[in-house]
N, C-alpha and C positions, 0 to 999 in steps of 0.2 A: 756317634758323629752328628754334629749340628746340621740341620736341614739348611739347604741353600736359601730358602725364603727367610728363615730366622736369621741366618748370617747376614743377609742383605739388610734386614731391618737394623741389626746391631751395628753394622758398619755405618749406615745412615745416621743412626743416633750418635755414634762416636764422632763422626764428622761435624754434626751440628753442635755437639757439646764442646768441641775444641774452640776456645775463645780466640785463638790466633789465626783461625781459618775462616775464610768466606766461602761456605759450601753451598751457597744459593744456586750456583750453576753447575754443580757436580752431580753426575748420574752414576749410580752404582749398579753393576751387574755381577752376578755370581754364578759360577758353573763348577760343580764338583769341588767346592771349597776354594776355588781360585777367584779372587776378587779383582774386578776391572773397574777402574775409575775413568769416566769420560766427562767431557765438558770443558769449561774454561775457568781460569782463575786470574786475579789481577796482578800477580807477581810470581816469578819463578820459584821463590822460596816456598810459596804455598803448595806447589806440587809435592815438595818433600814433606811438608807438614801433613798433607793429606795422606801420603803414602805411609808415614809413621803412624798416623791415627788408625788407618785400616789394619796395619800390622799388629796393633795392640789388641785387636778383637780376637778372642779365642775362637778357634775353628777355622780361621783364615790360613789356608795352606801356603798361599803366596799372593802377592799383590802386583797387578799390572797397571801401570799409570799411562793413560792416554790423554792426559789433560793438556790443553793449549793455553799459553799465556797471552792474555789480552790486556795490554797496558791501558791505563786511563789516557784519554785523548789530550789532556791538558799538559802542556810543557814537558814532553818527553825529552830526556837528555840526548844530545847528539852522539853519534857513534864515536867521534873524537873524544868527547868528554868521558864516555864510558870506558874507552881504551885507557885513558889516563888514570881513571879511578881504579881500574882493574890492575894496572901495573903497580900502582901505589900499594894496593892491598897485598899483592903477591910479594912485593918488596918487604913489607912489614910482617908477613906471616912466618912465624918461627917454624922451621922444618922444611920450607920450600927453598931450595938453593937459590942464591942470588943470580939473576939474569939467566936462569935455566929455562924459564918458560916465557915464550913470546905470545903476545895477544893481538888479535885482529878482530874488529867488530864490523858486522854487516847487518844493518837494520835491527840493531839491538841484540843480535846473536853473537856470542863470544866464541871465537875459534882459537884454541890453545895449541901451540906447537913447541917442541923442544925435547929435552932429554933430562931425566933424573936417574938417580941410582936405584931407588926402591919404588915398588908399586904404591905403597902407602903415601909417598910424596906426591905421586901423580894424582891420587884421590884427594889429598889435602888441598892441592891447588884448585881443584874443581869446587870442593866444599867451601873454600874460603871466599868464593865469588858468588855463591848461590844467592845470598841475601842482598847483593848489590842492586839498588833500585834502578829500574829501567831495562834490566836484562830479560830477554825473551827466551833464551836457551843457551846451552853451553855444549860445544863439541870439542872433545879433547883428542888431539893427535900427539900428545906427549908420550914419549917412549920411556919405559923403565928398563934399565939394563939388568937389574936383579929382581927376582921375585921370590917370595917366601915359599918354601916347600909346603904343599897342602897338608902333608902329614904333620909338619910342625905346627901349622895353624890348628889342625884338629886336636893335637895334644894340648895346645894353649887353651883351647875352649874347654877341654875336659878338666884341666887344672883349675880353670876359673869356676867351673861347676862344682868341683870338689870343695872349693872354699866356701860356697854358699849352700850346697845341698849334697853333702858327701854320701849320704845313704842312697841317693837316687841316681848318682852319676853312672852306676853300673847298668842302669836300665835305659840309658840314652846312647844312641849310636850317632856319630858325627861323620858326614861325608862332605867332601869339598871338591868342586871341579870348576875351573875357570872363574874363580871368585864367588861362586854360588855355594852356600852352605846348606845342606839338607840335614835336618834333625829328625831322627826316627827313634821309636821306642815308646816307653810309658812314663808318665809322671803322676804323682799323687794329688796334685792340686794345680790350680791356675797360677798360683804364685810361683811354683816350681817351673811351670812352662815359661813364665815371664823371665825367670832367672836364666833359663837355657837360651832363650832368644836374645836376651840382653848380652849374655856372654859371647854369643856368636857375632853380634853386630859390633862389638868393641874391638874385634881383631883386625889388624891391618890387612888390606887386600881383599876384604869381604865386600862384595857389591850387592848381594841379595841373600836373604835367608828364607828357606822353605821349611815351614813347620808341619811335619807329619807326625808329631807326637800325639799319643792317645792318652786320655785321662783314665787312669786305672780305677 
């Protein structure tokens, strides 16, 4: 298992390497393989870019994001303008039911309300707005009337793994609870670890992936 000090350095290097990210004000802390990101970024989308960058680093069991969005002081969009843009994006996002999600904006923070059929539609509404310029945060109170059975999601992940690494799938155990997928077992390479994590992230309803895989 990678030492926390080495993992911290690797995460810092990965954050600095990502050209889409301004990591100059991000602080990394690591405890028992759990990576925490602290500090500030100039856009909400960069919190997700930083999270994905940290998740790519081998040895990171999970990533906790504590980043604050600090927008540039020049010409921030008004709350009314943000609300109009958010509604337009939701309207043109395939998969989000028309008029199912209402938007309210307070000081750049988007509050989403409404009801959809599936959990993945709720998550899609959030992700479609993440890159909207001027947004400082998103809180979703959208309700999903139907949720995918965790057992079915686990089976989808295993089938995805079989398509990429059939020989290794028997050594990987998938658990899911409240949208959090935990991967346990052994893999033969970092490439196989990446396949397993990627397969988990692509499933609808997955909000976090905890990697407890061990390199054989």
